[in-house]
N, C-alpha and C positions, 0 to 999 in steps of 0.2 A: 437936763437929765444927768443924774449922778453916774459917775464912772463905775463899771463893775469892779467887784472886789478882786484883788490880785490872785492869780491862779497859783496854787501850791501843789495841785495834783491834777494830772490829766488821765482820765479813764476812757479808754476807747475799745469799742467792739472791733472784731476782726473782719469776718466775712461780710462783704457788701459795704464795709465802712472804710477800712484801709486795705483789705485784700480785694483786689479788683476782680472783675468777671472772668479774667483769664488766669486767676489764682496767683497773681504776682503782686508785689508791693514795689512801687516806683522809687527811684532814687530821690525824687523830690520829697516823698513822704518820709523816707529814712532821714533825710537832712533836716526836715522840719521837727522830727522827734529828737534829733540831736540838739536842736536849739532849746527844746524844753529842758533837757538834762543840763545843758550849759548854763541855763538861767537858774538852776537849783531847784526846779520843780520835779516832782516824782511822777513816774508813769506807771499805771497799772493796766494790764490787759484785762478786759472784762468780756468773757465769751461764753457761748454755749458749748464750745468744743471741750472734749476731754483732754487731760494733760498729754496723752500720747500724740495728739495732733499739733502740739506747740513747737517742737524743736526748730522746724524750718523758719517759722515766723519769728521766733525769738532770735535766732541767729541773723536773720535778714535785717532786723531793726536794732540789733545789738542790745537786746533787753535781757537783763539778768536779775530782775526784781521779781515782783509777785504777779501772778496771773490768777484771776478769779475764773474758775472753769465750771462747766456744767450748770450754767445759769445761777451761780452762787453757791452750789453745794460743796465745791472743793476750792481750796486755796493752794496753789502750787508755787513753790519757791524754785525759780528757774536756776538760780546759782547752786542750790543744794540738790536739785533734781529730785525733790520729794514733796509729797502732799503734806501740808503743815496744819490745815484745818479742814474739818468735814462737818457738813450739816445734812445728814442723810434722812431719807424716808425710812421710818422704822419698818421692820419686816412684817409686822402685823398689818400695817397700813398698805404696804405693797400688795399683800394678799387681798385685802379688801378692794383696793383700786382695780386690780386685774379681774377679780370676780365680777365686780359691778360693771366695769367697762365691757367685758366680754359679753355679759348678758344684754347690755344695752346697745352694743354696736356689733352685731353679728359679722363675722369675717375679719374682725380686727386681729392684728398680730402684735406681739410685744417683745421688748428687749429691756434689759436693765444695765445701767452703767454704775460702776463703783470705782474706787481708786486704783483697782488692779486691771480693769478692762471692761469688756462687755460680754454679757450672756444673752443669747437670743433664741427665740423659737425658730424652728426650721422654716416656718412660713414667713418670717420677718425678712423683708428684702434688705440686703446689704449693698449700699451704694458706694461706700468708700473703704470699708474695713475687711473685705473678703480676703482670707488667707493670712491675716495677722495672728500671731501667737496669742495676743491678749484678747482675742475674740473667739468665742466658742458657742456652738449650738448646744442647747439643753432641752430636755423635756419641760413641759409646762411647770411641773413641780419645782424644777431647778431655778425658776425665776424668783420664787417667793420665799425662799428659806432664810434670807439674810437682808440686812438693810441695803438700800440702794441710793446712790447719789442722784440718779435720774431714772425715771421710768419712761420708756418711749412707746408710743402707740402708732402703728401705721394702719392705714385703711385705703381701700382701692378707689375711694370716691374722687380723689384728685383735687378736692377743695379744702385747704387747710383752715380757712376762716370758718366755714360751715362746720367742719369737724370739731374745731375748738369750742364753738357754741354748744354743740351736741354733747361733747365730753364734759364741759363745765356744768351743764344741766344735770348730769348723772353724778359726778363726784367732786364738783367744785368746792363743797364744804370740807373735803378731806385734804386737799393739796393745792399747790399752785400749778396752774396749767397755762401753757403758752405755746407759741410756735415761732420758728425762725427759718422755715424752709418753704419753697414754692410747692413742694409736694405735700400730700396729706399725712403729715407726721406731727404728733403732739408731744411736747416735752413736759414732763411732770416732775415737780420738785416737792419737797416737804412743805407743809403749810407755813407761810411766812418767809420762805427762803426765795430770794430773788437776787439778781445782780446788785440791786440797790442795798438790800439788807446786809449783804456781806461786805460791800464797799464801805457802808456806814460804820460797821464794826472796825474795819481797818483804819478808817479815818479817825474814829474816836480814840484809838490807841495812839495815834500820831498827833492828837489835838488839832486836827484839821476840820474846820466847819464845812458844811455843805456849800456855803457861799464861796468857798475858795476852791471848789472842784469844777473842772470843765469836762464835760462828757460828750461823746459822739456815738451815734447808733443809727440803725436802719430798720429793725424789725420789731414785732410786738414784744419779743423777750427783752428788748431794750427799754421799753416804756417806763418801768419803775425807776431804772437808772436815770433816764433823762428827766423824769419828774423830780427826782431827789436832788440832783446836782444844781448848784447855784447858776451855772451857765451850761446850756445844752444846745447841741446842734444836730439836726437831722440832715443826712446827705440827700441830695435831690432824688436819688433812686430808691428812697425809703418806701416802706409799706404805707399805704394810704392812711392807716390809723396813726402812724408815727408822724407823718407830715401834718396831719390835722391837730395832733396833740402838742407838738413842739413848735414854739413860736419862731425860733431862729433856724434858718435853713442855709446850707452851703451847697456847693456844686456836687455833682455825683462822684461816686468812688472812682470811676474811670477818668474823671477830670480832676483828681487830687483835691477833692473838697475839704478833707480834714487838713491837709497841708496848707491850703489857702488860709484857713482860720488861724492855724498855728503860726504861720509866717507873719500874720498881722499882729497877733498878740505877743509873739516872742521875736521881735525884730533882731536881725543878725547884728552882733556886736562888732564894731570896727576894732581892728587890732591897732595898738599904739605904734 
């Protein structure tokens, strides 16, 4: 069997992939990422998180490069602390999505993310962002007047997989729909915008082929990324659809699965 192509770029998801169930990142994972940098390979964070949720993680792993946020809709430069690329849903499409989903899923509530923060309906449950200045409640009309990085839909059903199928049946022709939560929340991006599409654009500018990219993930929003990268690993705790789609598996996030792969591919160099 031929050896895999050398890795020039490591793209990793955060939550459930290197951020453990207790919301920490281990010293072992930090050290493994240091090995990647020492070998001259680039690291890109690829996450569904908005930029405002990145400072702790970036500081913990010493990352000052790029982060692909909001499932590909935003590229954030951690050194400059600014959004440098956007791939938004147009305002007219946000309006169409909300109207059609509200009609098809009674009781659904909505929020939108952009590069400045979040706007949400009063009925939209806030699990992490309550009280933040960048997050504000608006009337329904306030959701749809401008482009959005990501449209969020919550439902009381409790089943994100079933909700994703239902929402795709209603508006799948208009946008990219996915989920990364155990709760019934759907994440909606502009048509064609995924973690993979934005990483591919970054790699093209760097003359890095997909064959030289190593990717890690755990949830359905990682599937395009894991399919595009030349080498891809699902952590053992990944969603069933990810474990079925990705050939190579590693240990769970709580057992430092990503670090185990990186230690093997980037052996520690002995000092002379």
